[in-house]
Every structure is written in C-alpha cells, then in structure tokens.
C-alpha positions as CSV (number, residue, x, y, z in Angstrom):
1,M,-21.0,-9.4,5.7
2,K,-18.5,-7.4,3.6
3,R,-15.2,-8.9,2.5
4,I,-11.8,-7.3,2.4
5,I,-8.4,-8.7,1.2
6,I,-5.3,-7.1,2.7
7,I,-1.9,-7.8,1.1
8,G,1.1,-7.0,3.3
9,A,-0.8,-7.7,6.6
10,S,2.1,-9.3,8.6
11,S,3.6,-6.0,9.9
12,G,3.3,-2.2,9.9
13,I,0.3,-0.4,8.4
14,G,-1.2,-3.6,6.9
15,Y,-1.1,-5.4,10.2
16,S,-2.8,-2.4,12.0
17,V,-5.4,-2.1,9.3
18,A,-6.2,-5.8,9.5
19,K,-6.6,-5.7,13.2
20,Q,-9.0,-2.9,13.0
21,Y,-11.2,-4.5,10.4
22,I,-11.2,-7.8,12.4
23,A,-12.2,-5.9,15.6
24,D,-15.0,-4.1,13.7
25,G,-16.8,-7.5,13.5
26,N,-18.7,-6.7,10.3
27,W,-16.1,-7.9,7.9
28,T,-14.7,-11.2,6.7
29,V,-11.0,-10.5,6.3
30,G,-8.4,-12.2,4.1
31,V,-4.8,-11.5,5.0
32,A,-1.6,-12.2,3.1
33,A,2.1,-11.7,3.4
34,R,5.4,-13.5,2.9
35,R,5.6,-14.4,6.6
36,G,3.0,-16.8,8.0
37,D,3.5,-16.3,11.8
38,K,1.7,-13.0,12.1
39,L,-1.0,-14.1,9.7
40,A,-1.7,-17.0,12.1
41,E,-2.0,-14.5,14.9
42,L,-4.5,-12.5,13.0
43,C,-6.6,-15.6,12.2
44,G,-6.7,-16.4,15.9
45,M,-8.4,-13.1,16.6
46,A,-11.6,-14.2,14.9
47,P,-11.6,-17.9,13.9
48,G,-13.9,-18.5,11.0
49,R,-13.9,-14.9,10.0
50,V,-10.2,-14.4,9.1
51,Y,-8.4,-16.4,6.4
52,A,-4.8,-16.3,5.4
53,E,-2.6,-17.1,2.5
54,T,1.2,-16.8,2.2
55,I,1.9,-14.6,-0.8
56,D,5.2,-13.2,-2.1
57,V,4.1,-10.4,-4.5
58,T,7.2,-10.7,-6.5
59,A,6.7,-14.5,-7.1
60,D,5.4,-15.8,-10.4
61,N,2.4,-17.5,-8.6
62,A,1.4,-14.4,-6.7
63,A,-1.8,-13.9,-8.7
64,E,-2.7,-17.5,-8.3
65,C,-2.2,-17.3,-4.5
66,L,-4.5,-14.2,-4.4
67,S,-7.2,-16.2,-6.2
68,K,-6.9,-18.9,-3.6
69,L,-7.3,-16.4,-0.8
70,I,-10.4,-14.9,-2.4
71,D,-11.9,-18.3,-2.6
72,K,-11.2,-18.9,1.1
73,V,-12.9,-15.6,2.0
74,G,-15.8,-16.4,-0.3
75,G,-15.3,-13.4,-2.6
76,M,-13.9,-9.9,-2.4
77,D,-15.5,-6.4,-2.1
78,V,-12.4,-4.4,-1.2
79,F,-8.8,-5.1,-2.1
80,L,-6.1,-3.3,-0.2
81,L,-2.4,-3.5,-1.2
82,S,-0.1,-2.6,1.7
83,S,3.1,-4.4,0.8
84,G,6.1,-2.4,-0.2
85,V,9.8,-1.8,0.6
86,G,11.9,1.3,0.7
87,N,15.4,2.3,1.7
88,Q,17.7,5.3,1.7
89,N,20.3,4.4,-0.9
90,P,22.5,7.3,-1.8
91,A,25.2,4.8,-2.9
92,L,22.8,3.4,-5.4
93,D,23.5,-0.1,-4.4
94,A,22.0,-2.1,-7.3
95,E,20.7,-4.9,-5.1
96,I,18.6,-2.4,-3.0
97,E,17.3,-0.5,-6.1
98,C,16.3,-3.7,-7.9
99,R,14.6,-5.2,-4.8
100,T,12.6,-2.0,-4.4
101,V,11.5,-2.1,-8.1
102,A,10.7,-5.8,-7.9
103,T,8.3,-5.2,-5.0
104,N,6.9,-1.8,-5.6
105,V,6.6,-2.0,-9.4
106,K,6.4,-5.6,-10.5
107,G,4.7,-6.9,-7.3
108,F,2.4,-3.9,-7.2
109,T,1.4,-4.4,-10.8
110,T,0.8,-8.1,-10.4
111,M,-1.5,-7.6,-7.4
112,V,-3.6,-4.7,-8.6
113,D,-4.0,-6.3,-12.0
114,A,-5.2,-9.5,-10.5
115,A,-7.7,-7.7,-8.3
116,Y,-9.0,-5.6,-11.3
117,L,-9.4,-8.8,-13.4
118,Y,-11.3,-10.5,-10.6
119,F,-13.9,-7.6,-10.6
120,R,-14.0,-7.3,-14.4
121,I,-14.3,-11.0,-15.3
122,N,-16.9,-11.7,-12.6
123,G,-18.9,-8.5,-13.4
124,L,-18.7,-7.3,-9.8
125,Q,-18.6,-3.9,-8.2
126,G,-15.7,-3.4,-5.9
127,Q,-12.9,-1.2,-4.7
128,I,-9.1,-1.3,-5.2
129,A,-7.1,0.6,-2.6
130,A,-3.3,0.9,-2.4
131,I,-1.0,2.4,0.1
132,T,1.5,4.5,-2.0
133,S,3.4,7.4,-0.4
134,I,3.9,11.2,-0.5
135,A,7.3,10.2,-1.8
136,G,5.8,10.0,-5.3
137,T,5.5,13.8,-5.3
138,R,9.1,14.5,-6.4
139,G,12.2,12.4,-7.1
140,I,14.1,12.2,-3.9
141,G,17.9,11.8,-4.3
142,I,18.5,9.6,-1.3
143,A,15.7,7.2,-2.2
144,A,15.6,7.3,-6.0
145,S,14.0,3.9,-6.7
146,Y,11.5,4.3,-3.8
147,S,10.2,7.7,-4.9
148,A,10.2,6.7,-8.5
149,S,8.3,3.5,-7.7
150,K,5.7,5.5,-5.8
151,R,5.2,7.8,-8.7
152,Y,4.7,4.8,-10.9
153,Q,2.0,3.6,-8.5
154,W,0.2,6.9,-8.7
155,S,0.2,6.8,-12.5
156,Y,-0.8,3.2,-12.7
157,L,-3.9,3.7,-10.4
158,T,-4.9,6.8,-12.5
159,A,-4.6,4.7,-15.7
160,M,-6.6,1.8,-14.1
161,E,-9.4,4.2,-13.2
162,Q,-9.6,5.4,-16.8
163,L,-9.4,1.8,-18.1
164,A,-12.3,0.8,-15.7
165,Y,-14.4,3.6,-17.2
166,M,-13.6,2.5,-20.8
167,Q,-14.4,-1.1,-20.0
168,N,-17.4,-0.3,-17.8
169,V,-15.9,-2.0,-14.8
170,K,-17.7,-0.9,-11.7
171,I,-14.8,-0.3,-9.3
172,S,-13.6,2.7,-7.4
173,I,-9.9,3.4,-6.9
174,T,-8.4,4.7,-3.7
175,D,-4.8,6.0,-3.6
176,I,-3.6,6.3,0.0
177,R,-0.5,8.5,0.5
178,P,0.9,8.6,4.0
179,G,4.1,10.3,5.1
180,F,6.5,8.8,7.6
181,V,4.9,6.1,9.7
182,K,6.4,4.3,12.7
183,T,6.7,0.8,11.2
184,P,9.6,-1.7,10.8
185,L,10.2,-0.1,7.4
186,L,11.6,3.0,9.1
187,N,13.2,1.2,12.0
188,D,16.7,2.2,10.7
189,G,17.9,4.4,13.5
190,N,17.2,7.7,11.6
191,H,14.9,10.5,12.9
192,Y,12.0,11.2,10.6
193,P,9.8,14.4,11.0
194,F,6.0,14.2,11.7
195,M,6.2,10.5,12.5
196,L,2.7,9.0,12.6
197,S,1.6,5.8,14.4
198,S,0.5,2.9,12.3
199,E,-2.8,2.7,14.4
200,Y,-3.6,6.3,13.5
201,V,-2.8,5.8,9.8
202,A,-4.9,2.6,9.8
203,R,-8.0,4.5,11.1
204,K,-7.5,7.1,8.4
205,I,-7.2,4.4,5.8
206,R,-10.5,2.8,6.9
207,Q,-12.2,6.2,6.7
208,A,-10.8,6.7,3.2
209,I,-12.0,3.3,2.0
210,A,-15.4,3.7,3.6
211,R,-15.9,7.1,1.8
212,R,-14.4,5.7,-1.4
213,K,-12.0,8.7,-1.6
214,R,-9.9,8.8,-4.8
215,V,-6.8,10.2,-3.2
216,V,-6.0,10.8,0.5
217,V,-2.9,12.3,2.0
218,I,-2.4,11.3,5.6
219,N,-2.3,13.8,7.4
220,R,-2.8,17.6,7.2
221,A,0.8,18.4,7.9
222,Y,1.9,16.1,5.0
223,A,-0.8,17.6,2.8
224,I,0.7,21.0,3.4
225,L,4.2,19.6,2.8
226,V,3.2,18.0,-0.5
227,A,1.6,21.2,-1.7
228,A,4.8,23.1,-0.9
229,W,7.0,20.5,-2.6
230,R,4.9,20.9,-5.8
231,L,5.7,24.6,-5.9
232,I,9.5,24.3,-5.8
233,P,11.1,24.9,-9.2
234,R,13.2,22.1,-10.6
235,F,16.4,24.2,-10.4
236,A,15.8,24.8,-6.7
237,W,14.7,21.2,-6.0
238,K,18.0,19.7,-7.3
239,R,19.9,22.0,-4.9
240,M,18.0,20.8,-1.8
241,V,19.7,18.4,0.5
242,L,17.0,16.0,1.7
243,T,18.2,13.6,4.4
244,T,17.3,12.4,7.9
245,K,19.2,12.7,11.1
246,S,20.7,9.6,12.7
247,S,19.4,8.9,16.2
248,R,22.3,6.5,16.9
C-alpha cells in the first residue's frame, strides 16, 4: 500500500485531497495541520489507515513533527504540502505581510526541505508535490507578499529539482498551481472569477500526482489567463487595476 503525507489537511484543498485519498482505499494517509479537530475526523474515516500529527509549519519543531508522522505512517512515498495563507493587503499591514512570509516562505522551505532530506538520506524514490498558485505569475499589487511568496515557491521547487539531479536523489517534483478555489482562505466576502470547488481541484491534484506532472495549472481557463498575463509588458501591468468586487 502506498503512503502519502498531506500537510495542511484540516481545511480547504488539503482536506478535500485527504478525503479522496482515504476513500480510494489503496493508500495509507498521514495528515497534519495546526488544528487537531478536523484531523481526528479524517482519522475516523479509516481507523488504522489514517494517522495524524499536529504541525505548525512556522514552528521550530515542524521538521521533527513531520518525522514523527512519517514514522506513524510507516514511511512516505508522496509528500504533499497544502498549507498556506494569503490576504489582500493594499494597506501593506506589516503583521499580515510578515505572517504570509512566515507561512509561505519559511514554513514552505522547512517542510519541503525535510521531505527532500527524508528521501535523500534514506536513499528512497519518492515525490514532492506542493500547492502553489497562479499568483506567482506576476507581482499583484493588492497581494504583494502572497504573489511574491508563490513566486518564491516556484523557484524553490525548480532549484530542488536541479539539486536532486546533482545529488542523484530519485524524486519527482510536482508544482500545482490552482486559481481561485472556494475555501476558507477566500471566505472574505469578495467575488472571485472562475471560482473552483475544492473537490474538483482535489481530483485534478490526484491526477497530477499520479502522472508525476512537473507543473499543472488548474484549470484550462486559468491556463489561458496565465498565458495572457505573461504577455503583458511591465509598463502596462503596473497600470492595471487588479481587485475583486465585494459581495457584501
């Protein structure tokens, strides 16, 4: 039976992905998040096949907690990082910006590094997948730290792929880039275009992991949007007003 570890499984995309792997029946699943209530719910779906560990990716003991979860599961074949935060912050509130960086940069780095070292030190084949975002395509004024942190994640996964080749580490890297997804992260009263359900996105993530895709943009509408964004010259991009409509 294959084994997957999912970080950020207590809500949103991570929770939906965990439920689908559990329902599949062919996986032993390790779930982690800061909140333990939803993790207990996931464990109750398949006792003896789902294991949980409370992990705050920004904490100093995050890597140690991941190691504990891997031991509970009995090893790891696939690592999926789904934890992340993001806010519109045109006021550049320092607390919001720094919290975003702490989770999406420091926490991200801690987790993917720990997963990489597990595969390298033990001489194992495996897969590291991370849910990033199409927001990494360009710097977005109303979400500066979020879009910048997602670009960081893109670059870090690219660097990790090269490092794995240099060190002969037998892992594959999967960078998953969804657009707007109906999750608590976007439950802020604003209207977002092309909103996707977390269940739909979870199915696409499972497909991408199974096929060991290097980069996947979910879905076609967002792939077209990203391609268009890339073509916009810098002088035009800075004049664009990117915002969302309030539904309140």
